N, C-alpha and C positions, 0 to 999 in steps of 0.2 A: 788681784786687778795683775795678770801674766804683763811682763816686760814683752815686751813684741821685738821679736829678734834683729836684725842689722844686714835682711839679703841681699848675696852679693850673688849678681844672676851675669854670667860669661856669653858674649854670641859671638861668630866669625863674625869678618864681613859678612861675608856671603846668607849667613843667615840671620843679620842685621837687611837690607836689601830685601835678600825676599819679604819679609814684615812689611816690610816702610811702608808698601803700596795697600794695603791692608788696615793703613792706621792714619791714612789720609785725611780721617776725621777731624784730625788732633790740631790739622790747619784747618787755616781759615780758607784760605787759597787752594785748599784743597791741593796742596806737594804735599809727596811724600813725606812720612814721618822720618827724620836723622835720628842718628846709633841711641843717640841719649834718649830721644825720645822715643823708640821704643827701649828703650833699657829702662826709663819711667815710669813710662803703659808697665811692664809686663811686673814688676815690681811693687806697684796700684794694684793689680789685683792677686799676688799671690798675698799683699799683707791683706788685701779682702775677702776671702776663702781663709785664711791663717784670722782673723775675728772671726769667722759667721763660726768658725770651729767651736772655735772657745766659749763661745752667746750658746754656742747648743748644750756641750760639756756645762756650761752654768748651768743650764734649766733646767739641765738632766738632773742633774746634782743637786736642787732645786726641789723639783719633782717629788724624787726620793726623798726630801727630810719632810714635806709636805703626808704623799703615802706612809711614811714610817710613823707622823703624829696624829695620821687619821688614829690610824691602825692601832697604839697605842692608846684612843682611847674610847676605841672603841667603834669604832667607827664601819 
């Protein structure tokens, strides 16, 4: 089990302002997301992608192990 890195993401004020309307779904009232919400959302997305990659790697290792075991048994 790998340790999830602590991602540090920086956005300029202009980047956060351009992104905020697209993330308005984060707020019940539909208002633009705050800069903190934008950063939190980006970190969650990045962590999700890292987890997905790690799971794919683990499955590939497990599949290779099963294939090797089957081959060794003459399958």
